[in-house]
C-alpha positions in Angstrom: 0.0 0.0 0.0 1.2 3.4 -0.8 1.1 5.3 2.5 2.3 8.6 1.1 -0.7 8.6 -1.3 -3.1 7.8 1.5 -1.8 10.2 4.1 -1.4 13.3 1.8 -4.1 15.6 0.6 -5.4 15.3 -3.0 -5.0 18.0 -5.7 -6.8 20.3 -6.4 -7.1 21.0 -2.7 -10.3 23.1 -2.9 -12.2 20.1 -4.4 -10.6 17.7 -1.8 -11.6 20.0 1.1 -15.2 20.3 -0.2 -15.5 16.5 -0.6 -14.2 15.9 2.8 -16.5 18.5 4.4 -19.6 17.3 2.7 -18.7 13.7 3.7 -18.2 14.6 7.3 -21.5 16.5 7.5 -23.4 13.6 5.8 -21.8 10.9 8.0 -22.5 12.9 11.2 -26.0 13.5 10.2 -26.6 9.9 9.3 -25.1 8.5 12.5 -26.7 11.1 14.8 -29.0 8.5 16.5 -25.9 6.4 17.4 -23.5 9.0 18.8 -26.0 11.5 20.4 -27.0 9.3 23.3 -23.3 8.3 23.9 -22.2 11.7 24.9 -19.0 13.6 24.2 -16.7 10.6 23.9 -18.9 8.8 21.4 -19.4 12.1 19.4 -15.6 12.6 19.2 -15.1 9.0 18.1 -17.8 9.4 15.4 -16.2 12.6 14.2 -12.8 11.1 13.8 -14.2 8.0 12.1 -16.2 10.4 9.7 -13.1 12.4 8.9 -11.1 9.2 8.1 -13.8 7.7 6.0 -14.5 11.0 4.1 -10.7 11.4 3.5 -10.4 8.0 2.0 -13.5 8.4 -0.1 -12.4 11.8 -1.4 -9.0 10.4 -2.4 -10.7 7.5 -4.2 -13.1 9.8 -6.0 -10.4 12.1 -7.0 -8.1 9.3 -8.2 -10.6 8.4 -11.0 
């Protein structure tokens, strides 16, 4: 696996940031019923997971 490709941002960065931001908003909205009752710790875990999943998704979308 190419770790440098996975850990760096995609180019152009404006499109990458937009894709990640939209992905995080969608993921946090969809999983609200899971993390809301869990409190701050569960919300933080859900936010980190949403950012990671959105980052990988944005990279794969922009690779095409």
